Structure formats: C-alpha cells, structure tokens
Steps between C-alpha positions, in 0.01 A plus 500: 500500500637841405458756777475875432781664686383770745675833446301692762781473756788627283759693698544845357843570352575793726740603770437331832368176346672160477536507119783618282495601136650268244776238521862602549818466299627251757255248346512628140174688565296183545403264782729204542260262667194443717495485880205312652374590847225397741287761678483326840128582492175317439360716222584745225329796675780505763757520219310791342480683830871439561655595169236601247357830391581855611501458878608149604633426847844436346494818294846580381644184656390194302308398194474239224398482138213254565289347776349160428198391702401159625216460252349645181262712711791680663674515167825676414608855589746710315688750721794604274534497123750260347670810356593616856664358812325392816669494839465134589858375582808677630529489882756237606528376140807284442451359150368638176279332236779256386639405841795738483568757774259794494579868546306820513460509121385138461267457798157367418331835518718613210535175311200270523121494470327430835189279526319468832287187543238476771627234739511504879843338490593245764312363801574687825319628808157600385540327162415129502625276224256305285547136414634588149753757608848468341806397695796723429810641669653845494814563284724444804332167560421572860140619490245223431180636363152391387401721211148587384454360146419727211152431352429366152329827399793697636745292295298578191520870577872484573549342160295777343713766675818325388384488142427874508850564638682305237274639230645841585850384598567183298866481600392375845534119497379240743839508667453867583224431754574470872356557841548782744687252722745427217601864479495556878594165657533519876255788507192384305338159456242579237427324275605165645291218359395704195381295201763639269501206256126511438488877471799529266391210281169684457658838433739371238271226369785257550440176691872418469598768755654290779382510861821612660317616817276245670770225529690733732229666709599329825828464685490123474463522123790739478713270714403202289606689186837588649561140602411385144759747371768351720510727802556344842240613754617263771322195646181664631143407407311175468716376217833618645569727200452835662146551370302588808321826408698687761705760314818545707864584448578195290218580257604862496857403413391266225272762339773761519744254340253437218452867446870562478570206269224608262575871476208612713504767770615324817245608763348179637152580367301259288336715231351444158848568360642212701204276417559548127864392521423210738224377266734512199779326696267217599381458142860489383544200729185339371323557831134592486450806725140402546617196691598730782140602565 
C-alpha cells in the first residue's frame, strides 16, 4: 500500500530550527547514506511533538527527515526536505557512514539522511516485553535487550521511504544504510534488532542482499562467529569453547584483534561495519552465517 507522506509538520528552513540548507562540499554536496533511528515512543504523535513543525519541544536541537508510524493510519511524516540536512546524529558520534572515523564535517547531521521509526525500543521499567520481542545486545556486547518488533505495515512504509530516498539520491547503495548505534556505539543502542535485510531487499528490489545483521544480534552469536573464525575465547560455556553469552575481556580482545587484522577501526564495538566483514569472512570459509542464529 502506498501511503501519502504528510508534509504538515515540515520544519521551516529558518534560523533557530534544526535544519540546515543543502549538503556540504565535505560530502560532494549530497548525502552519503541513511541513518535509521527509533523514537523510543509508542506513537508518531510524540515524534511530531518532539521534532516536527515550527515549535517542537526539541526546537533547534534535533530533527530527522522522516518519521514512520506503526501503521498505515499513523502514516509517514516528512520533517525536512531531502535537499536539506536534518540534525539527527552528531553528539558522541565515533564513526561516519562507512565505518571510518567521523569528524565535525562528516557527522550524520551533515552527511546522512535521518529516518525516525516509531518503536519504544527495549524493555525496561515501565515497558514490558511482549512474547515476540527481539533478543539483541548493544554494540559493546554488555547490555542484553528485548526489542519491540517493527510491524508489517511499518516495514512497508520504511521501504516506501527508502525508495523515495534513492529515487532522489541513487548513489546511496544498500551498504550505505546503518543504525544510530553504528555511528554512536557506546552512546546509542538504536536500532538494535532492526530488520535491515527485509527493508533493504524491499527498497532495492533485490532479494540477494545478504542478511549481515541478524546472525550477530546477540553476544553468543558474535562469540560463535569469532570462534568459527579461529579466535580463542577460552574454555567457558556449555561446550567449553568460550561461547557463553557473557561478553568479557576475552571476547573484547578477540573482537579487537579481528578489527585490527581486517583494517577496521579498533574500538571493541560490534557494528554493522564489523558484521559485514565477519559475514564475508565466514562465507570465505564456507561457513553459513545463518547457522549461528
């Protein structure tokens, strides 16, 4: 179902608002990727009140290009034109769109399109997990979470948004999409558990896009991948191979070693950029990453 995008909550391009005109020379005057977020709220109205329109509660502080509701009735909001920049990533950002170190000129607010998806995030005090919530760990492997799933209607709308984005900026490939937690590991955990494979296959109409994400959502899966790649995690766990789901110093050291050996930024965080290289390394050894799930 195609949803009419709601432009009623566009943020005026004016001083004091969280929107900047155009894309900068640091990114060849175009966006380099897409950063996906969750709102940590139950509905799209909260997102509108927070970042949309002329007088949001986060006026001059934060914004996004789109807000995607939980269902077709909530729909899709547009807050910032694709010709301009929204202020959606930047604080405590370590990595840019390609996993390389970020700086003031390449932070998300200057380099990527921001999409907010209505999702309460993880179970916590006052937020009870449902039976279908997704198990995932934070990039540092130490925070176990149960994540609210994205709905089928929401996934359809996210695909629609993605198609609009690449229709305007076709140089953005499926490998240029990432979560807020990928850019700001150690500070943000959204969007852990996000259905990247489904969404990107829909956006690009390409069922061959690999699922480099879900095989590594949990610490145990990450440990299992490192063991398969020849890293020694000790003799912990039920099988005596170090796979116990408890991400400690040995797991940290193994991940850092993998990052160094593969030309990645050595920071001890498991991000989309790490997942991609691990997935390819497993395939090179004829190991099915899905066997880790």
